[in-house]
C-alpha positions as CSV (number, residue, x, y, z in Angstrom):
1,M,-62.1,28.7,-13.7
2,R,-58.5,29.2,-14.5
3,L,-56.1,27.8,-12.0
4,P,-52.9,29.7,-11.3
5,S,-49.9,28.1,-13.0
6,R,-47.4,26.4,-10.7
7,R,-43.8,27.0,-11.6
8,P,-41.2,24.6,-10.4
9,R,-39.2,25.7,-7.4
10,R,-35.7,26.7,-8.2
11,E,-32.7,25.9,-6.1
12,R,-31.4,28.9,-4.2
13,L,-28.0,29.5,-2.6
14,L,-28.3,31.1,0.8
15,T,-25.2,32.5,2.5
16,E,-25.4,31.7,6.2
17,E,-21.9,32.7,7.4
18,P,-18.4,33.2,5.9
19,G,-17.3,30.0,4.3
20,T,-20.6,28.3,4.5
21,V,-23.3,28.1,1.8
22,R,-26.6,26.4,2.3
23,L,-28.3,24.9,-0.7
24,S,-32.1,25.1,-0.7
25,S,-33.8,22.6,-2.9
26,P,-37.3,21.1,-3.4
27,T,-36.2,17.9,-1.8
28,P,-36.0,17.5,2.0
29,G,-32.7,18.2,3.6
30,W,-29.8,20.5,2.8
31,H,-26.1,20.4,2.4
32,H,-23.2,22.6,3.4
33,V,-20.9,23.3,0.4
34,G,-17.2,23.8,1.0
35,M,-17.1,22.6,4.6
36,A,-14.3,20.3,5.7
37,T,-15.5,16.9,6.8
38,L,-13.5,14.7,9.1
39,T,-13.1,11.2,7.8
40,E,-13.2,8.4,10.4
41,F,-10.4,5.8,10.3
42,N,-11.1,2.9,8.1
43,L,-8.5,0.1,7.8
44,D,-9.5,-1.0,4.2
45,E,-9.4,2.6,3.0
46,T,-6.0,3.1,4.7
47,I,-4.7,0.1,2.9
48,A,-6.1,1.4,-0.4
49,V,-3.9,4.5,0.0
50,L,-0.8,2.6,1.1
51,T,-1.2,0.2,-1.8
52,R,-1.1,3.0,-4.4
53,T,2.0,4.9,-3.2
54,P,4.7,2.7,-4.9
55,A,3.0,2.8,-8.3
56,T,2.5,6.6,-7.9
57,L,6.2,7.2,-7.2
58,D,7.2,4.8,-10.0
59,A,5.0,6.5,-12.6
60,L,6.3,9.9,-11.6
61,L,10.0,9.2,-11.2
62,R,11.2,6.1,-13.1
63,G,13.3,7.1,-16.2
64,L,13.5,10.8,-15.3
65,P,16.8,12.6,-15.9
66,E,19.1,12.8,-12.9
67,S,18.6,16.5,-12.7
68,W,15.0,15.9,-11.6
69,V,15.6,13.1,-9.1
70,R,18.9,14.1,-7.5
71,S,18.3,17.8,-7.0
72,N,17.1,19.2,-3.8
73,E,16.0,22.6,-2.3
74,G,19.4,23.5,-0.8
75,K,21.6,22.6,2.2
76,D,20.2,19.9,4.4
77,T,17.2,19.2,2.2
78,W,16.1,16.1,0.4
79,S,16.0,15.1,-3.3
80,A,13.4,12.7,-4.8
81,F,16.1,10.0,-4.5
82,D,16.4,10.7,-0.7
83,I,12.6,10.7,-0.2
84,V,12.3,7.2,-1.8
85,G,15.2,6.0,0.4
86,H,13.5,7.4,3.5
87,L,10.3,5.6,2.7
88,I,12.2,2.3,2.3
89,V,13.8,2.8,5.8
90,G,10.3,3.2,7.2
91,E,9.1,0.0,5.6
92,R,12.0,-1.9,7.1
93,T,12.2,-0.4,10.6
94,D,9.0,1.6,11.5
95,W,5.5,0.6,10.5
96,M,5.1,-3.1,10.8
97,P,7.7,-3.6,13.5
98,R,5.8,-1.1,15.6
99,V,2.5,-2.8,14.8
100,R,4.0,-6.0,16.2
101,V,5.4,-4.2,19.3
102,I,1.9,-2.9,20.2
103,L,0.2,-6.3,19.7
104,E,2.9,-8.3,21.5
105,N,4.0,-5.9,24.3
106,G,1.6,-3.0,24.5
107,E,3.0,-0.1,26.5
108,A,5.5,-2.2,28.3
109,R,8.1,-1.9,25.5
110,P,8.6,1.6,23.8
111,F,9.2,1.6,20.1
112,D,12.7,1.7,18.9
113,P,13.7,5.2,17.7
114,F,13.3,5.8,14.0
115,D,16.4,7.1,12.2
116,R,14.9,9.5,9.6
117,L,18.3,10.1,8.0
118,A,19.3,6.4,7.6
119,Q,18.7,6.6,3.8
120,S,21.9,8.7,3.4
121,R,23.8,5.4,4.3
122,E,21.5,2.7,3.1
123,S,20.9,4.2,-0.4
124,Q,24.5,4.5,-1.3
125,N,25.6,2.9,-4.6
126,K,22.0,2.2,-5.6
127,S,20.1,3.6,-8.5
128,L,16.7,5.2,-8.3
129,E,15.2,2.3,-10.2
130,Q,16.6,-0.1,-7.5
131,L,15.0,2.0,-4.8
132,L,11.6,2.0,-6.5
133,D,11.8,-1.7,-6.9
134,D,12.8,-2.2,-3.2
135,F,10.0,0.1,-2.0
136,A,7.4,-1.7,-4.0
137,R,8.5,-5.1,-2.8
138,L,8.7,-4.1,0.9
139,R,5.3,-2.3,0.8
140,R,3.7,-5.4,-0.8
141,E,5.2,-7.7,1.9
142,N,4.2,-5.4,4.7
143,L,0.6,-5.0,3.5
144,A,0.3,-8.7,3.1
145,A,1.6,-9.1,6.7
146,L,-0.8,-6.5,8.0
147,Q,-3.8,-8.1,6.3
148,A,-2.8,-11.5,7.6
149,L,-3.2,-10.2,11.2
150,N,-6.9,-9.9,10.5
151,L,-7.2,-6.9,12.8
152,Q,-10.6,-6.4,14.5
153,P,-12.0,-3.0,15.7
154,E,-11.1,-3.8,19.3
155,N,-7.4,-4.3,18.2
156,L,-7.2,-0.8,16.9
157,S,-7.5,0.7,20.4
158,R,-4.5,-1.3,21.6
159,R,-1.8,1.1,23.0
160,G,1.9,1.4,22.6
161,R,4.5,3.9,23.7
162,H,6.4,6.2,21.3
163,P,9.8,7.3,22.6
164,A,9.0,11.0,22.1
165,L,5.2,11.2,21.9
166,G,4.2,8.9,24.7
167,V,1.1,6.7,24.5
168,V,-0.3,6.1,21.0
169,T,-2.8,3.6,19.6
170,L,-2.6,1.1,16.8
171,Q,-5.2,3.0,14.9
172,Q,-3.1,6.2,15.2
173,L,0.0,4.4,14.0
174,L,-1.8,3.0,10.9
175,A,-3.4,6.4,10.1
176,T,0.0,8.0,10.4
177,W,1.5,5.4,8.0
178,A,-0.9,6.6,5.3
179,V,-0.5,10.3,6.0
180,H,3.3,9.9,6.1
181,D,3.1,8.6,2.5
182,L,1.0,11.6,1.5
183,T,3.4,14.0,3.3
184,H,6.2,12.8,1.2
185,V,4.2,12.8,-2.0
186,H,3.5,16.4,-1.2
187,Q,7.2,17.0,-0.4
188,L,8.2,15.3,-3.7
189,S,6.1,17.6,-5.8
190,R,7.5,20.6,-4.0
191,V,11.1,19.5,-4.4
192,M,10.6,18.9,-8.1
193,A,8.8,22.2,-8.7
194,H,11.6,24.0,-6.9
195,Q,13.9,23.1,-9.8
196,Y,11.9,25.4,-12.1
197,R,11.4,28.2,-9.6
198,D,13.3,30.7,-11.8
199,A,12.3,29.2,-15.2
200,V,8.6,30.0,-14.7
201,G,9.3,33.7,-14.4
202,P,6.4,35.9,-13.1
203,W,4.0,32.9,-13.1
204,S,5.6,32.0,-9.7
205,A,3.1,34.3,-8.1
206,Y,0.3,32.0,-9.1
207,L,2.1,28.7,-8.3
208,G,1.4,27.8,-4.7
209,V,3.8,24.9,-4.6
210,L,6.6,27.4,-5.0
211,Q,5.5,29.3,-2.0
212,C,5.1,26.2,0.2
213,S,7.7,25.3,2.8
214,G,8.1,22.6,5.4
215,H,6.0,19.4,5.7
216,S,9.1,17.3,5.0
217,S,9.8,15.4,8.3
């Protein structure tokens, strides 16, 4: 008696709804392809991002001609030089000082306001190379201080008071530190791309970075 041949099952893509694709396979379970997944806060992973920012900026900016690092997007906008200076001010006056305020005073003492334009004064008479060195040193010192605190999960729910936003948690502050870095890496790429907005000619229609605005604060 001849048995019917068994062909291996092939994976199929089944469209369930706009933006969602279900992958059917011989193995149990299925996956959504292309769906956004929220990442839970993880202190070690946050530090991994924060550790890389100085080297990222150094690799991109050190040694570039002044036309790349001193040009901006027009009136009241920032250059790459300004962005690095702003990150330095944050290292000195924002992140770790606010961590300590939360741990020592909780909500009883609001954070000191952050001067997001202080770099216009503090970066005067410095070179970009000096700023990159200062940022790397300050970030290294701050991350060493953060790790020395040996924060436990219960510490992350400790609350402080932002002068504009109200009650915030230590976890939110640390997550914001990392996303603030990424915001300014994003801004940096946009500012630099802006310098060639005309040079690229008709390709500008395909270059999303040239259509982007905002995300700079």
